C-alpha positions as CSV (number, residue, x, y, z in Angstrom):
1,M,78.2,94.4,100.2
2,S,78.6,92.5,97.0
3,Y,79.9,93.0,93.5
4,K,79.4,91.7,90.0
5,T,82.0,90.7,87.4
6,F,82.0,91.7,83.8
7,K,83.6,90.0,80.9
8,L,82.6,91.9,77.8
9,N,85.3,93.6,75.7
10,K,83.2,96.8,75.5
11,D,83.2,97.1,79.3
12,F,86.9,96.8,79.5
13,R,87.5,99.3,76.7
14,R,85.2,101.8,78.4
15,L,87.2,101.7,81.6
16,Y,90.5,101.9,79.7
17,G,89.3,105.0,77.9
18,R,87.4,106.9,80.6
19,G,88.7,105.5,83.9
20,K,91.3,106.9,86.2
21,S,94.3,104.7,86.7
22,Q,96.5,104.0,89.6
23,V,99.7,102.0,89.0
24,S,101.8,99.8,91.3
25,P,104.4,97.1,90.6
26,Y,101.8,94.4,91.2
27,L,98.7,95.7,89.4
28,V,97.1,98.6,87.5
29,T,93.6,99.7,88.7
30,Y,91.2,101.5,86.4
31,S,88.1,103.0,88.1
32,V,85.1,104.9,86.8
33,K,81.8,105.9,88.3
34,N,78.8,103.9,87.0
35,R,75.1,104.7,86.8
36,N,73.6,101.6,88.5
37,G,75.1,102.2,92.0
38,G,76.6,98.8,92.3
39,I,80.2,97.6,92.2
40,N,81.4,95.8,89.0
41,I,84.9,94.4,88.5
42,G,86.9,92.9,85.7
43,I,90.3,91.3,85.8
44,T,92.9,91.1,83.0
45,T,95.8,88.7,83.2
46,G,97.9,88.7,80.0
47,K,100.1,85.9,78.7
48,K,103.2,87.7,80.0
49,L,102.3,86.2,83.4
50,G,102.9,82.7,82.1
51,N,100.8,79.7,81.8
52,A,97.1,79.3,82.8
53,V,98.1,78.3,86.3
54,N,100.0,81.6,86.9
55,R,97.2,83.6,85.3
56,N,94.5,82.0,87.5
57,R,96.7,82.4,90.6
58,A,97.0,86.2,89.8
59,R,93.2,86.4,89.4
60,R,92.6,84.6,92.7
61,L,95.1,87.0,94.5
62,I,93.3,90.1,93.1
63,V,89.8,88.8,94.0
64,A,91.0,87.9,97.6
65,A,92.6,91.3,98.0
66,F,89.5,93.1,96.6
67,R,87.2,91.1,99.0
68,E,89.3,92.1,101.9
69,N,88.8,95.8,101.0
70,L,85.2,95.6,99.8
71,A,83.6,96.9,103.0
72,H,85.5,100.2,102.6
73,V,85.0,100.7,98.9
74,K,82.3,103.3,97.9
75,S,79.6,101.8,95.8
76,G,78.7,103.0,92.3
77,Y,82.1,102.3,90.7
78,D,83.4,99.9,88.0
79,F,87.0,98.6,88.3
80,V,89.4,96.8,86.0
81,F,92.4,95.3,87.5
82,V,95.4,94.5,85.2
83,A,97.8,92.0,86.8
84,R,101.5,92.6,86.3
85,S,104.2,89.9,86.4
86,R,105.4,90.8,90.0
87,I,102.0,89.8,91.5
88,L,103.0,86.2,91.3
89,S,105.8,86.7,93.9
90,V,103.6,88.2,96.7
91,K,100.7,87.1,98.9
92,S,97.2,88.5,98.8
93,T,97.7,90.6,102.0
94,V,100.4,92.6,100.1
95,V,98.1,93.1,97.2
96,A,95.3,94.1,99.6
97,E,97.5,96.9,101.0
98,V,98.3,98.1,97.5
99,L,94.6,98.1,96.6
100,K,93.8,100.1,99.7
101,K,96.5,102.7,98.8
102,Q,95.2,102.9,95.2
103,F,91.5,103.3,96.4
104,K,92.6,106.1,98.7
105,E,94.5,107.8,95.9
106,A,91.4,107.6,93.7
107,G,89.1,109.0,96.4
108,I,87.1,105.7,96.5
109,W,88.0,104.6,100.0
110,N,85.3,105.1,102.7
111,D,86.7,105.3,106.3
112,N,83.2,105.3,107.8
113,N,83.0,101.5,107.9
114,E,85.5,100.7,110.5
115,E,86.1,97.0,111.1
116,T,85.7,95.7,114.6
117,S,88.7,93.9,116.1
118,D,88.3,91.0,118.5
């Protein structure tokens, strides 16, 4: 399964206005059903996180955590992830667990795709 990213302000505003939000100390997730059936994501990292190095690290953490959960996410949704300052103090596995919990709260988690363990 794959996803696309969006960067237009109107896409972010649409999700802020219409999307359901789940909050954690590390990030806020906005989700809304889309019409095209694919998965689209956008990531917001504000200047409160610090310099460009910190903001890019936060983006990389969120993308890594999202990719870890991608196989279980129902298709047909748009997501915006807003990084919070505490995200810089944790690893991507912690963020992945938080995302999993947020997806389950939103009803977007799909348990049918069980991962095989070696």
